[in-house]
Backbone as a chain_set.jsonl record, in Angstrom:
{"seq": "XXXXXXXXXXXXXXXXXXXXXXXXXXXXXXXXXXXXXXXXXXXXXXXXXXXXXXXXXXXXXXXXXXXXXXXXXXXXXXXXXX", "coords": {"N": [[8.947, -48.532, -29.992], [6.322, -46.731, -31.404], [5.828, -45.512, -34.756], [4.568, -42.979, -36.686], [3.938, -41.891, -39.854], [4.231, -38.562, -40.9], [3.607, -35.388, -42.51], [6.182, -33.181, -42.764], [6.488, -29.798, -41.56], [8.244, -28.187, -43.004], [8.255, -29.398, -45.538], [5.718, -29.204, -46.525], [3.177, -28.784, -48.928], [0.65, -27.557, -51.217], [-2.722, -28.425, -50.287], [-2.145, -29.275, -47.623], [0.012, -27.645, -46.974], [-1.29, -25.16, -46.993], [-3.08, -25.517, -44.858], [-1.261, -25.878, -42.765], [-0.024, -23.351, -42.849], [-2.188, -21.777, -42.028], [-2.473, -22.775, -39.442], [-0.078, -21.93, -38.285], [-0.426, -19.189, -38.466], [-2.582, -18.904, -36.737], [-1.762, -20.115, -34.281], [0.954, -19.815, -34.013], [2.634, -21.915, -34.443], [2.859, -25.303, -35.763], [1.138, -27.696, -34.277], [1.795, -31.01, -32.961], [-0.452, -32.713, -33.021], [-1.85, -31.738, -35.176], [-0.036, -32.234, -37.246], [-0.126, -35.0, -37.128], [-2.496, -35.643, -38.415], [-1.902, -35.032, -40.989], [-1.447, -36.748, -43.157], [-3.856, -37.335, -44.22], [-5.497, -35.112, -45.781], [-8.26, -34.395, -45.913], [-9.288, -35.224, -43.465], [-7.781, -33.658, -41.709], [-8.652, -31.103, -42.515], [-11.384, -31.273, -41.84], [-11.174, -31.572, -39.068], [-9.953, -29.128, -38.356], [-11.969, -27.392, -39.149], [-14.046, -28.137, -37.415], [-12.838, -27.455, -34.977], [-12.588, -24.661, -35.33], [-15.289, -23.934, -35.568], [-16.275, -24.562, -33.047], [-14.651, -23.239, -31.251], [-13.153, -20.866, -32.099], [-14.575, -19.232, -33.919], [-16.486, -16.243, -34.252], [-19.271, -16.457, -34.03], [-20.657, -17.594, -31.956], [-22.76, -17.394, -29.039], [-21.325, -17.445, -26.736], [-18.365, -16.2, -25.193], [-15.044, -16.139, -26.653], [-12.904, -16.746, -24.903], [-14.25, -18.167, -22.937], [-15.215, -20.401, -24.318], [-12.792, -21.603, -24.977], [-11.87, -22.129, -22.415], [-13.726, -24.07, -21.627], [-12.966, -26.103, -23.418], [-10.344, -26.665, -22.512], [-10.911, -27.506, -19.909], [-12.455, -29.827, -20.377], [-10.486, -31.351, -21.65], [-8.685, -31.684, -19.516], [-10.28, -33.167, -17.728], [-10.491, -35.468, -19.222], [-7.931, -36.334, -19.046], [-6.036, -35.462, -20.923], [-2.907, -34.484, -22.201], [-2.021, -32.519, -23.892]], "CA": [[8.243, -47.269, -30.059], [5.539, -46.613, -32.633], [6.172, -44.418, -35.653], [3.489, -42.614, -37.598], [4.409, -40.972, -40.889], [3.553, -37.274, -41.013], [4.22, -34.463, -43.459], [6.842, -32.133, -41.986], [6.109, -28.424, -41.886], [9.162, -27.685, -44.035], [7.98, -29.992, -46.836], [4.28, -29.171, -46.813], [2.725, -28.008, -50.086], [-0.751, -27.777, -51.569], [-3.709, -28.263, -49.205], [-1.509, -29.408, -46.309], [0.776, -26.409, -46.773], [-2.241, -24.093, -46.651], [-3.575, -25.786, -43.505], [-0.153, -25.579, -41.862], [0.112, -21.888, -42.798], [-3.281, -21.281, -41.195], [-2.16, -23.152, -38.064], [0.987, -21.041, -37.83], [-1.03, -17.862, -38.294], [-3.485, -18.954, -35.585], [-1.146, -20.551, -33.022], [2.387, -19.556, -33.979], [3.352, -23.135, -34.835], [2.014, -26.438, -36.128], [1.201, -28.68, -33.192], [1.948, -32.407, -33.392], [-1.762, -33.299, -33.314], [-2.168, -31.308, -36.538], [0.846, -33.006, -38.123], [-0.572, -36.386, -37.123], [-3.575, -35.792, -39.388], [-1.446, -34.485, -42.271], [-1.46, -37.721, -44.255], [-5.207, -37.331, -44.776], [-5.908, -33.714, -45.77], [-9.689, -34.214, -45.648], [-9.469, -35.378, -42.016], [-7.221, -32.461, -41.092], [-9.553, -29.988, -42.802], [-12.591, -31.453, -41.031], [-10.809, -31.306, -37.684], [-9.742, -27.685, -38.21], [-13.286, -26.76, -39.272], [-14.742, -28.385, -36.16], [-12.177, -26.623, -33.961], [-12.97, -23.265, -35.559], [-16.717, -23.757, -35.297], [-16.576, -24.687, -31.626], [-13.755, -22.486, -30.382], [-12.613, -19.562, -32.499], [-15.445, -18.386, -34.74], [-17.202, -15.286, -33.399], [-20.726, -16.563, -34.171], [-21.238, -18.192, -30.76], [-23.169, -16.444, -28.001], [-20.328, -17.515, -25.67], [-17.106, -15.529, -25.535], [-13.994, -17.071, -27.065], [-12.147, -17.22, -23.745], [-15.055, -19.154, -22.231], [-15.215, -21.625, -25.132], [-11.486, -22.238, -24.817], [-11.845, -22.643, -21.053], [-14.47, -25.329, -21.664], [-12.128, -27.09, -24.112], [-9.253, -27.045, -21.612], [-11.503, -28.248, -18.8], [-12.795, -31.165, -20.877], [-9.217, -32.055, -21.854], [-8.167, -32.074, -18.193], [-11.13, -34.25, -17.215], [-10.154, -36.649, -20.014], [-6.504, -36.605, -18.828], [-5.236, -35.131, -22.101], [-1.718, -33.729, -21.785], [-1.629, -31.542, -24.899]], "C": [[7.546, -47.168, -31.416], [6.001, -45.422, -33.453], [5.005, -44.195, -36.599], [4.04, -41.593, -38.576], [3.568, -39.699, -40.868], [4.261, -36.434, -42.065], [4.853, -33.335, -42.651], [6.434, -30.741, -42.462], [6.965, -27.897, -43.039], [8.845, -28.21, -45.43], [6.531, -29.927, -47.272], [3.962, -28.254, -47.988], [1.236, -28.272, -50.293], [-1.682, -27.577, -50.39], [-3.09, -28.354, -47.811], [-0.692, -28.163, -45.997], [-0.127, -25.259, -46.357], [-2.788, -24.281, -45.235], [-2.488, -25.516, -42.464], [0.038, -24.068, -41.729], [-0.962, -21.272, -41.909], [-3.022, -21.596, -39.723], [-1.09, -22.235, -37.488], [0.439, -19.641, -37.587], [-1.878, -17.818, -37.018], [-2.728, -19.183, -34.279], [0.35, -20.287, -32.924], [3.247, -20.752, -34.333], [2.343, -24.194, -35.252], [2.186, -27.489, -35.034], [1.24, -30.097, -33.758], [0.612, -33.063, -33.727], [-2.214, -32.929, -34.724], [-1.321, -32.1, -37.529], [0.411, -34.464, -38.212], [-1.662, -36.644, -38.159], [-3.153, -35.4, -40.805], [-1.486, -35.471, -43.431], [-2.836, -37.863, -44.889], [-5.746, -35.9, -44.717], [-7.391, -33.502, -45.46], [-9.994, -34.336, -44.153], [-8.945, -34.142, -41.295], [-8.131, -31.26, -41.306], [-10.82, -30.078, -41.954], [-12.308, -31.14, -39.562], [-10.629, -29.817, -37.433], [-11.075, -26.925, -38.299], [-14.092, -26.937, -37.986], [-14.159, -27.521, -35.042], [-12.608, -25.167, -34.104], [-14.423, -23.025, -35.188], [-17.03, -23.783, -33.81], [-15.743, -23.785, -30.726], [-13.477, -21.063, -30.842], [-13.554, -18.675, -33.308], [-16.322, -17.497, -33.862], [-18.726, -15.396, -33.451], [-21.41, -17.15, -32.945], [-21.697, -17.112, -29.782], [-22.209, -16.437, -26.808], [-19.045, -16.823, -26.115], [-16.037, -16.569, -25.891], [-13.244, -17.611, -25.853], [-12.922, -18.297, -23.0], [-15.086, -20.477, -22.996], [-13.886, -22.358, -25.003], [-11.32, -22.803, -23.412], [-12.585, -23.975, -20.966], [-13.627, -26.423, -22.316], [-10.991, -27.572, -23.215], [-9.78, -27.891, -20.454], [-11.851, -29.672, -19.217], [-11.522, -31.981, -21.101], [-8.627, -32.52, -20.53], [-8.968, -33.236, -17.616], [-10.806, -35.564, -17.927], [-8.678, -37.028, -19.926], [-5.656, -36.412, -20.08], [-4.067, -34.253, -21.655], [-1.292, -32.686, -22.805], [-2.253, -30.204, -24.642]], "O": [[8.133, -47.49, -32.449], [6.504, -44.439, -32.908], [4.52, -45.131, -37.234], [4.55, -40.548, -38.171], [2.339, -39.758, -40.822], [5.386, -36.74, -42.461], [4.156, -32.614, -41.937], [6.083, -30.545, -43.626], [6.455, -27.235, -43.944], [9.138, -27.534, -46.416], [6.155, -30.528, -48.279], [4.41, -27.109, -48.044], [0.644, -29.114, -49.618], [-1.476, -26.674, -49.578], [-3.465, -27.597, -46.916], [-0.708, -27.681, -44.864], [0.222, -24.475, -45.474], [-2.941, -23.308, -44.496], [-2.776, -24.979, -41.394], [0.238, -23.562, -40.625], [-0.686, -20.358, -41.132], [-3.316, -20.776, -38.853], [-1.184, -21.812, -36.336], [0.804, -18.987, -36.61], [-1.887, -16.813, -36.307], [-3.011, -18.525, -33.277], [0.952, -20.509, -31.873], [4.459, -20.619, -34.503], [1.133, -24.01, -35.115], [3.252, -28.089, -34.894], [0.786, -30.352, -34.873], [0.55, -33.894, -34.633], [-2.885, -33.718, -35.389], [-1.834, -32.582, -38.538], [0.563, -35.094, -39.258], [-1.744, -37.738, -38.718], [-3.972, -35.436, -41.724], [-1.554, -35.051, -44.586], [-2.972, -38.441, -45.968], [-6.375, -35.511, -43.732], [-7.742, -32.52, -44.806], [-10.86, -33.631, -43.636], [-9.589, -33.636, -40.376], [-8.359, -30.482, -40.38], [-11.276, -29.072, -41.41], [-13.127, -30.509, -38.894], [-11.093, -29.296, -36.419], [-11.274, -25.932, -37.601], [-14.744, -26.002, -37.523], [-14.899, -26.929, -34.257], [-12.953, -24.517, -33.117], [-14.748, -22.017, -34.561], [-17.95, -23.102, -33.358], [-16.089, -23.584, -29.562], [-13.561, -20.136, -30.036], [-13.339, -17.464, -33.371], [-16.842, -17.95, -32.842], [-19.413, -14.503, -32.955], [-22.639, -17.199, -32.9], [-21.094, -16.042, -29.706], [-22.266, -15.54, -25.968], [-18.69, -16.866, -27.293], [-16.12, -17.727, -25.48], [-12.974, -18.81, -25.78], [-12.325, -19.242, -22.484], [-14.993, -21.548, -22.396], [-13.853, -23.586, -24.927], [-10.693, -23.848, -23.237], [-12.12, -24.904, -20.305], [-13.58, -27.548, -21.818], [-10.708, -28.769, -23.168], [-9.156, -28.88, -20.07], [-11.569, -30.62, -18.484], [-11.483, -33.168, -20.779], [-8.121, -33.639, -20.438], [-8.394, -34.182, -17.078], [-10.841, -36.635, -17.321], [-8.219, -37.926, -20.633], [-4.668, -37.119, -20.276], [-4.239, -33.372, -20.814], [-0.279, -32.019, -22.597], [-2.026, -29.261, -25.4]]}, "num_chains": 1, "name": "protein.A"}
């Protein structure tokens, strides 16, 4: 079984701690996909920025529920299980 080092939520400080705090505020927990990117804070920040820009920021002409529906639909088509 493969093992990928991640920074645990309990031990997160600095930029990773701030990103984890934001994830908890947004989703109630830190999902494993977020923890997977924790060893490279710049990658995690870029991923969170992309997610916010395409899903949660209110600047889109599409409603948030619709944007999230599109994201879920694409994930299902791609056989993603998360």
